[in-house]
C-alpha positions as CSV (number, residue, x, y, z in Angstrom):
1,M,-3.1,16.9,-5.0
2,K,-1.2,20.1,-5.5
3,K,-4.1,21.7,-3.3
4,I,-3.3,19.4,-0.4
5,L,0.4,19.9,-0.7
6,L,0.2,23.9,-0.9
7,L,-2.3,23.7,2.0
8,A,0.1,21.7,3.9
9,A,3.1,23.8,3.1
10,F,1.0,26.8,4.2
11,F,0.3,25.0,7.6
12,F,3.9,24.1,8.3
13,I,5.3,27.7,7.5
14,G,2.3,29.3,9.6
15,T,3.3,26.9,12.4
16,N,6.9,27.7,12.4
17,V,6.3,31.4,12.2
18,F,3.8,31.2,15.3
19,A,6.6,28.9,17.2
20,N,9.3,31.4,16.2
21,D,7.1,34.2,17.7
22,E,6.1,32.3,20.9
23,G,10.0,31.6,21.3
24,K,10.9,35.2,20.9
25,E,8.4,36.3,23.5
26,L,9.2,33.5,26.0
27,H,13.0,34.4,25.4
28,S,12.3,38.0,26.0
29,E,10.3,37.2,29.3
30,S,12.6,34.7,30.9
31,C,16.1,34.4,29.2
32,I,17.6,38.1,28.6
33,M,17.8,38.8,32.2
34,C,21.0,36.2,32.1
35,H,21.7,36.3,28.4
36,N,22.1,38.9,25.9
37,D,22.7,38.5,22.1
38,T,26.8,38.4,22.4
39,M,25.9,35.2,24.6
40,Y,24.9,32.9,21.5
41,T,27.4,34.7,19.1
42,R,30.7,34.4,21.3
43,L,33.5,32.2,19.9
44,E,33.9,30.1,22.9
45,S,30.3,29.0,22.9
46,K,29.5,25.6,24.8
47,I,26.8,24.8,22.6
48,E,28.0,22.8,19.7
49,N,24.9,21.1,18.1
50,H,21.1,21.3,18.0
51,Y,21.0,18.3,20.8
52,G,23.2,20.7,23.0
53,L,21.1,23.7,22.7
54,R,17.7,21.8,23.5
55,R,19.8,20.5,26.3
56,Q,20.7,23.8,27.8
57,V,17.4,25.5,27.2
58,S,15.9,22.3,29.2
59,F,18.4,23.1,31.6
60,C,17.9,26.6,32.2
61,S,13.8,26.1,32.4
62,S,14.1,23.4,35.1
63,N,16.8,24.6,37.2
64,L,15.7,28.2,37.2
65,G,11.9,27.4,37.9
66,I,10.9,28.9,34.5
67,G,8.1,26.4,34.3
68,W,8.2,25.9,30.5
69,F,5.9,23.0,29.0
70,P,8.0,20.9,26.4
71,D,6.3,22.9,23.4
72,E,7.4,26.1,25.0
73,E,11.1,24.9,25.3
74,D,10.8,23.7,21.7
75,A,9.6,27.2,20.8
76,V,12.6,28.8,22.3
77,V,15.0,26.3,20.9
78,D,13.4,26.9,17.6
79,F,13.8,30.8,18.0
80,L,17.5,30.5,19.1
81,N,18.3,28.2,16.4
82,S,17.0,30.2,13.6
83,N,18.4,33.5,14.9
84,Y,21.6,32.6,16.2
85,Y,22.9,29.1,16.0
86,K,21.6,27.8,12.6
87,F,22.0,24.2,13.4
88,N,20.6,21.2,11.3
89,N,18.0,19.4,13.3
């Protein structure tokens, strides 16, 4: 039983690391042309929770013609949340 839990933990950690790396790459390719780090840390941020962050990433993806798949949007949301916002899911 401990082996199964350990394997599940490694899988979960590995998946999050991969998603965070993918999110960082996608962010670098598509977001930094409009947003720099100060955009995410400003005091008057319009993003107030995890739902708002997800909504904004989806809005940018669809309205700017980036064409991310939902899992790619999730990766960017995870990257931004883990590096800047720190919202609870």
